[in-house]
N, C-alpha and C positions, 0 to 999 in steps of 0.2 A: 710777275704781276698777272693776276687773273684778268681776263677780258670777258665782259658780259656781252654776248651777241644779242641783237634785237630779237624779241619773240613776236611773231607776226599774227598769231591768232587774236582776233579783235572781238572781245566780248560785246563791244558797242556797235558792231556791224550788223549784217543781216540777221534776221531772227532764226531761231533754232530749226524751223521747218526747211530752211535753205540748205541744211547740212544733214548728212547721214548720222554724224556724231557731233554733238554740240555740248560743251561744258563751260560754265561760267563760275569762276572762283570755287572750284570743287575742292572740298576739304574732308579729311578723315583723321580723327585722333584716336590713338590707343593709349589710355592712361594719360600721362602728361606729355606724350610725344606725338607730334603731328607727322603722320606717315605720308599724307598728301596735304600740301599747304598752299591752296589757291591756284589750282591748275585751270587754265583756259584752253579749250580745244575747239576747233571748227574744221571738221573733216568732211570734204564734199563727197557725194556719192561717186562710186567707181574708182576711188583712189586707194592705193596701198600706202598706209601711213605707218612709218616706223617709230616706235617709242623706245628710245635707246637710253640705257643707263646701267649702272652696276647693281649687284645684289643689294637689296635694302633701300634702293633709291625711291621706291613708291610705285614702281611699274605695276606689279600684281595687284596692289591695293586699288589703284586707279581702274584697272580692268574689272575687278570684282564689283566696283561701284557701277561702272558702265553697263555691266551685264545684269544689274539688278539683284546681285547676290549679297551686297553689303550696302547698308543705308549710309549716305553721306552725313558727316557731322555738320557740314555747311555747304553752301553753294547749290547749284542746280545743274542737272545734265539730262539730255534727251538723246535717245537713239531711235532713228526713223520716226521721230515725232512723239515717241512714248517717253514720258517722264520716268526716270529710273527709280524714283522714290514713290511716286503716286501710282504708277502702272507697271510694276516689275513683271507682271504676267504677260503684258503686251510685248515687253522687251524680250522675254524668254522665247516667245513664239516666233519672233521676227529674226532672231540671230542664231548663229552657230558659235560654239565656244569650245576650244580645246585649251584647258587650263593646265597649270603646272601639276596639280594633283589629279591624276586620271581617275575617272569613275568607272573602273573596270571590275566586274564581278568575276573572280577567278574560277567560279564554278560553271559559268556559262561559256559556250564556244564563241568564237568571233562572229560566226554567222547568226547565232542567237542574239548577240548584242545588237547587230545591225538591224535584224528584223524587228526586235523590240523597239528600237529607236524610231524606226519608220512608223510603227503603230502609234507611238506616243505623239508623233507629229501629225497623225491623221492621214498618212499616205495609204493608198490602196495597195493590196498585196503585189499586184503586177508592177506598180510603180516602184515599190520598195525593191523588188528583185532586179528591176532594170538599173536602179541606182547602185545596188550592190555590185552588179556586173561592171558598171562604169568605174567604180572605185577600186576594183580588184587590182588594177595596175599600180595604183598608188600604194595600197597597203602591202602588196607583195607577200601575202601570208601563204599562198599556195594551199596545199592540203591541210596546213595548220589551222585554217579557218574553221575546220570541223572539230578542232581539239579545244579542250577547256583553256581559258586564258591563263590558268595557273602554270601552264607549260610554256608560256611566251617569255621571251627576253624583254628587257626594258624598252628596247627600240621597237619591238613588235607591238607592244602595248601603246607606245606613242603613235604609231602609224594607225592602229585601230581606233584610237581616240580621235584622231583627225578625221577619219572616215565617218565616225559617228557625228561629228560636228557638221559634216557636209551632206549627210544623207538626205536632207530636205531642201537642198539648194537655197541656203539662206541669202538674204540680201546684204547682210553684214556678218563678217566672220572675224571673231576675236581669236588670235593665236598668242598665247602667253608662253614664251620660250619654247617654241614648237620643236626645235631641232636638238634640244638638250638630250644627250645620250644616244644620238643617232650616229652611225658611221658616215664617212664622207659621201659615199655613193647614195645612201638613203637621204642624206641632207640635201644634195643637189637635186634629187628627184622631187623632194618636197618643194623646193624652190620653184621647179618647173611647174608643178601642179598649182601652186599659189598664183603664179603668173597666168596660167591658162584659165583658171576660174575667174580671175580678175578681167582678163582680156575678152573671154568668150561670153561671160554672163554679166559683166559689169559689177561683180561683187565687190563691195567695199571691204578692205582688209585692214584691221588694226592689229599690228604685229609688235609685240614687245620682245626685245632681244638685248643681250649683252654682247653679241657678236657684231663687230664693226663691219665685217665683210657682208654679213647678212643684210644689215640695214642699207649698205651701199648698193648691193646687188638688186634688192627688191623694192625699196621704198621710193615713192615719188617725192614725198616730203618726210622729213625726220624731225622729231621733237626730242631734245635731250633733257632728261630729268635727273636732278641730283638733289638729295636731301628733301624730297617731296615737292620741289619746285621745278617748273619748266624754265630752263635757263637759256635755251636757244632753240630756234626752229627755222626750217627752210629746206630747200632741196639740198641733197648732198653736195652738189657743185657750188651752190650759193654759200653754204656753210664753210666749205674749204676756201673759197675765194675771199671770204671776209677776214680770214686770219693772215693772209699774205700769200705771195706767189710761190715761195720755196721754203724749205726747212733744212737747216744744217744741224745734225746731231753729233755731239762729241761725247764719247764714252771715256770718262777719265778715271784714273786709278787713285787720284787724290781727293781733295775736298771739292765737291761739285759747286758748293756755294762760292768758293773763291773763283772758280771758272766762270760762274755767272757774273760776278762783279767785273771780271776782265772783259767779257763779251758785251756787257752793258755799255762800255765806253766806246764801242766801235760804231762809226756813223752808219755803216751799211746794215746794222742789226736793228730791227724794229721792236723786237720783244724777246725776252729770254725767260725760259721756264726750266725748273730743276726738278728731277724725279730720280731718287736713288743715286745711281752713278752716272746718269745721263743728263747732259745739258742741251736743251733744244732751243735753237735760235731761229726765229722767224725773220726772213730777209726778203727784200723786194726782188732781188736778182741773185739767184744762187751761184752761178758761175763767177760773178763779180765778187761776191761776198766771201766765198769759201777760202780764198787766199788770205785776206786780212784776218779771218777767224783763226786759221792755222798759225799765222805769224804771231798774233797776239798771245795765243796760248803757249807757244814755244818761248816767247820772250818772258813770259811770267813763270817759266819753268814748271808748267803744269803737264804732267805725263798723260798723253792722250793714247788710249788703246785703239780706238777707231774714230774716223771722221767721215760722216756720210751726208751726202746731199740728195734730197728727194723732194717731190711735190707733197703738199699737205694731204693728210688723210683725216677721216672722221675722228681718229684717235687724237690727232693734233687739235682738232676742234674741241674735243672733250677736255683735253689738257688746258686749252686756252680759257675755257669758261669755268672750270672747276679747280684747276691747279693740280689735278691728279690724272694719271693715265687710267684708261678703262681696262682693268684686268679681265682677260678672257680665257676661255678654255677650261674653266672650273665648273663644277656642278652647280646649277642654279639653286639658290636658297630662297625661301619665301621672304617677302618683305616683313619687316618688324610688325608684329601684331597679326599677321595673316594666320598664324596658328590658332588665334583666338576665334577664328571664324569656323563654325561647325560645318557649314555647307561646303562639301567638296564634290558634290555630284554635278552632272551636266544640267544646263539651265532648264531642260524640259522635265527634269525628274524631281 
């Protein structure tokens, strides 16, 4: 049984000026399909907000609307007080954005990209050079910064794209799947940089991701989006607590639906979810419940390959509210309809 967790963003609460990012009933349709269907957001200044969901859930479409790159079909949104539909130019100047499709010119060097971006934002030459020096540790291009971007790997281009989004020290930073394609070391370094700019400058970070660990590590609050709708929101710990104290996972070699029916009848089990060959039972007290679970499955002659007890994760939260696990580790694909958007450049271009 799917469980809908409460969504706490209140469109009837304080006005948009009280938040760095504010959206009320935000919608976007491509053809007959609603890619984003009534999303409400209220992100305070200086917060890292994680927007978690699988490919095609509506994450990138939401970000493009908030960045002023895509006009909403319905609803309203403001970023730092700028209406995304009426004043997209004001939004562009106030934010930094590293989107899934990088705006890298293969003919230019990394250094030329950064200097051009500084000029586009009106930075003085000395300030641009200072920012480039500060960002060198993040992008870790070394001597490659003097080479054309055509020679860069995908990970190098992602790091350069992030530096371009940060060159002007924006008050709000949008990161759309920022670590896709990065090796683990570069990924952890990027996490450290996101924390640092949030802590030292108070930069508001809106981070879309399909990586559970990323949202858990970085985000102060997490919104879970599925099929264009915000289905749950809260701190990572709040979301985990709402679905139960512990989780028992049984990997079975037979019919998982039959195992679900067996576990549904155990008093210690609060909820049962089925995914492929796994049956996940949410229980109030794991050590007390695991023995009745094992005994019931054995009595029903259900072959159990593994039986695991652990605390809830954001993956369990996603399963609880959508009925599916969040598949991770795959290359990110644009949301449905995103390919129809011609603009793939950075907001200042």
